[in-house]
N, C-alpha and C positions, 0 to 999 in steps of 0.2 A: 424337399429341403427341410433340414432339421431346424429346431428353434435356435440352436447355436449358430448355424449358418445364416439364418435370417437376421439375428442380432448383429452379426459381424457385417453383413451387407448394409443394414440400416446405418450402422455407425460410420460407414464409408461415404454415405450420401449426405450432402448438406441439407438442412432444413432452414426455413426463413421465417423469422418473427419480425415483421415490419408492416408498414402501412398498406402494402400491397396484398397482404394475407388476410382477407376478410371473407365472411360468409354472407350469403343472401339474406337469411332471416335476421341477422344482426343489422344489416343495412336497411331492411324493410321497416325495422323498429325505430328508425331515426329519419330525420328530414334535412340534415345539414349537407346533403349532396344534391338538393333541389333548391333552385332560386327562381321565384316568380318576379319578372321585371316589374319594378314599381313605375308609377306614373311619370316621374322625372326621367327614368331610364328609357321608357318608351318614347317620350317626347324627344329626347336626345337622339335616339336611333332614327326616328322619323326625319328629323332635321338633317342628320348625316346622310341618309339615303337621298333626300332631295338635293343636297349639295353634290353628291356623287353623280346622280343622274343628270344634273345640269351640265356636267363636263361633256356629255355626248359620247363618251368613249365606251367601247364594249367592256363587259365585266372583267375580262382577263387583263385589260390595260389599266384598271383602277388600282391605285396605290394606297398605302396607309394614309398618306397626306390628304387623300380625297374624302376621308371619313373623319370629320372633326368630332371625335368621341373623347370625353373627359371622364365623367363618372362611370360610364359603362366600360370604358377601357380599363379603369382600375379594377372593376369587377372581373373582367376577362383575364387580366394579369393574374389575379388570385386563382381563378379557375384553371388557368394554364399550369400553375405550379402544383395544384392539387392533382390534376390529371397526369402530369409527367412524373411527379415525385411523391404523391400521396396515394390515395386509394386507386387512382387510375381512371375515374369516371366522374361525370357531372351532368346534370339535367337542368337546362334553363327552360322557363315557360313564359309565354305571353308575347312572343314576337307577333306583331299585328299583320300576319300574312293575309287575313281576310279582307283587308282594306287596300291591298296592293296588287299591282300586276305581277305576273311571273318575273318580269325583268327587275322590278323593284325588290321583290323578295330575294331574288338571286343576289342583287347588289348588297342588301342588308347582310345576308349570310356571308358573302365574300368579305365584306368589311370587317365583320366580327372575326372571321377566320384569319385575316391578316394580323390581328392583334396576337393570335396564338402562334402563328408560324407562316411558312411559305407553302402555298398550294403546289402540289406536284401531280403529274399525270397519273390517272387511275386505270388506264387501259392503253392498248396499242393505237387507239385513235387520237391520243394526245389530249383527252378530256381532263381539264383541271377543275371543271365543275361537272359533277356526275349527277345522274338521275336514276333513282331506284324506283323502277316501275316495270310492270309486266308487259313485255313486248311480244308475248305469245310465242317465244322461242322454246325449243326442246332442251330441257335441262340435261337430258342424256347425251347431248352432243358434246364431244370432248372440248370444243372451243367456246361453248356457251357458259356464261357466268350466271350464278344463281340469282343475282340481283335483277337480271333481265326477265325473270319468271315469277310466278306466284307460288313456287314450290317452297316447302320447308327447307330451311338452311340449317345445317349442322353448325355447331360451335366452331368458330374460326377466327383468324386474325387477318388484317389487311396489310398492304405493303407500304406502310408509312409510320411515322411516329404517332400521329393522332388521326383518327377518323371522326368527322363531324357529320351529323344528320339533322336536317331541318325538315320537319313534317309540314307539308302543305295540305294534303288531303289523306284521309284514312279510308280503309276498305270497308265493305259491307260487313264482313266478319273476319276474324283471325288477324294474322300479322302482328302477333304479340312480340315485343322485343325482350330478349333475355340476355343477361351477361353473367360471367362467372370469372373469378380470379384465377388466372393460370398459376399464380404462386401457391394458392390454396390447393389446386389440383395436384401440383407437384408434391407438396407436403404430404397429402393424403396417400399418393401412390408410393412415395419414398418410405412412408411409415408402414403401409399395409402390403404393398407389392413391390419391394425394391428391385426384383428382377425385371418387372415391366418398366419401372422408372429408369433403370439403367439402359434399357433398350431405347427409350425416348431421348437419350443423350447422344445417340448415334445418328448420322445423316439419313434422312428419308428422301427418296426421289420425288420431285414435284414437276408437273407440267408447267410450262409458261403460257399455256392456252393459245399457242400460235403467235404470241406477242413477244418476239425474240429480239432483245437488244443487240447492238452491234458486237460481234465477236463472241457471242454467247451460244450455247447449245439450246435445243428446244426444251431441255429439262435441266434441273440442277439439284444438288443435294443440300439439305438443311436439317439440323437437329430440331426437334420440337422444343427441347429445353436446353438452355445453356447458362450455367451459373457464371455471373460476370460482375466483378467489382461490387460485391455485397448484395446483388439482386439476382433473382431468377428471371432470365429473359425468355419469353415464350414466342413461338412462331408456329402456327398450325393451320393448315387448310386440308382437311381430310379428303375432300373431293378432288383437289389437285394431285394428291398422292395417288389416289385410286385411278384417276384418269391417266396419270403418267404411266401406269402399267401397260397401256396400249401402245406406247411409243417405242419405236425400234431402239435397241441398245440399252433400255432401262433395266437394271437388275431387278429380279422379282423380290417382293417383300418376303422376309423370313417369317416363319411361324411366330417368333417372338414379337416382331414388328406388328404383325396383324393383330395379335392378342393385345398388345399395348395400345394400339389405336382404338380397338373396340372398348377396352377398359376406360380410356380417356374420354371417348364419346359418351359412354354411359355415366361416368362420374360427373361430367360437365352438366348433364341434365338433372342431376340429383337436386330435389327441392331443398335439401338441407344445405346446399352450397350455392345455388344459382339465385339471381335477383331478377324478377320479372317487372316490366314496366309498360304501361300503355303509352302510345304516342297520341298526343292531341295536336290538332293544327296549331302551329306556332311553337311547338316544342323543339328544342335543340339539344341533342345528345352529343357529348364529347367523350371519346374513349381513347386511352393509350393502348395501342396494339401490343406493346411489349409486356403488358401485365394483365390484359383482359382478353377473353374470348367472347365473341358475341354471336347471337343466333336470332332466328325469326321463325315463327310458326307459319305454316301455309295459310293462305288467305283466299277468300272469295271477294272478287271485286264487284263494283257496281256496273250494271250494263251500260250506263251512260258514260261516254268517254270523259266528259267534263267533271265527273264525280270520282273517277278512279284514283286509287291509292297512288300517291306521288311524294317522294322524298327527294330533297337535294342533298348531295354528298360532297364533302371535301376531304381530301387526304393532305395532311399537313406535315412538312418537315420543320422541326423545331430545334433551333441552334442550341437551346439550353436543355435538350432532352437527355435522358439517361445514357450513360456510357453503354456502347453496344459492341458485341463481338465483331471482329473483322469480316466474318462471313456475310453480315447484313449488307455491306457495301462492296465487298470484293468478289463474292461468289454469287449472291442473289441478285443484286441490282447495283446501280451506280451511286455516286455521291453527289449531293448538291454542293454548291460552293462553300457551304458551312460544314460539309462533311457528314451530312445526314442522309438517310435512305431517300433515293430520288424517284420513288414510285416506279412506273413502267414506262420506259422511254424506248421507242423504236426509231431507228435511223430514218431521217428524212421526214418525220411526221411532226408538224408544228403543233404547239400547244394552243388550245382554244377552249372556250367555255360555251358550249351549246345551250340554248335556252329551251330546248325540247328534248325529250328522251330519244336516244338513238343508239 
């Protein structure tokens, strides 16, 4: 391709200069994306959890009214705006999980999540409270999700507006969390490899992991990048694309699509772009899936079951989230009552919040 052709292609592709276009080293040099709960906020959270637990209801039946949060609710409102319309991520520290039972920690996380949005199902089992833990499953199985293993996870997005993770226990080694701006990835590819950027604007086939909503096929097509109302909206799960190739009727990836995925995977892991962070017990990470890809390194767990790595997870639908292309709710998944992506809903499966990994 000549320099003239490259310039013409670059000019045809949009670039984005907004809050979502950040780099990891710039973020690592600042701390305004981290908040350690102060003594008053912790005391308020303790009291709210006690109030919620006193209702005797299961986690999924607890409502926003069951969590009397004031100061912390205001903090979470500001975090929600930053996550949805700013940089796309935030880290809270200091949730007192060490002094609580698993049920109390789950209630605290659920209550905070309700301030940000509506919990939606994370899998075909109807789990609105997820557990990220190694279940000893084979990551090579087309229907096994990476969060059920201790394997390295490539950069990806989840099927909701926001994903939240509460760290209960950390592994013996590994398990580092990394995030990267999908807007920055787009800008780099559009500037340096417009041919690959253009390929990522076309639909890629994704497996539904055997979790098929009513009236849907076992796979669907979704672009990795979609410019929409002033933002670049990203959606990418490379493992779901690759595993979809084993399903009958799925079109084979073109050479351009394969090269584009390889370039995106490599660029996401570039230390000049990504942001790494440790998870400590009591940390809560909030991410906007539409502008952030996240990853995890492989880890070695403790031999004792009671010490093994364990995170709680929420997928949240946020009524005030960014405008989304119709494919997010018309092709990929359904809509909540407020019109947001509805996670993974399988006919006849009730929603519930298990308190143990499953």
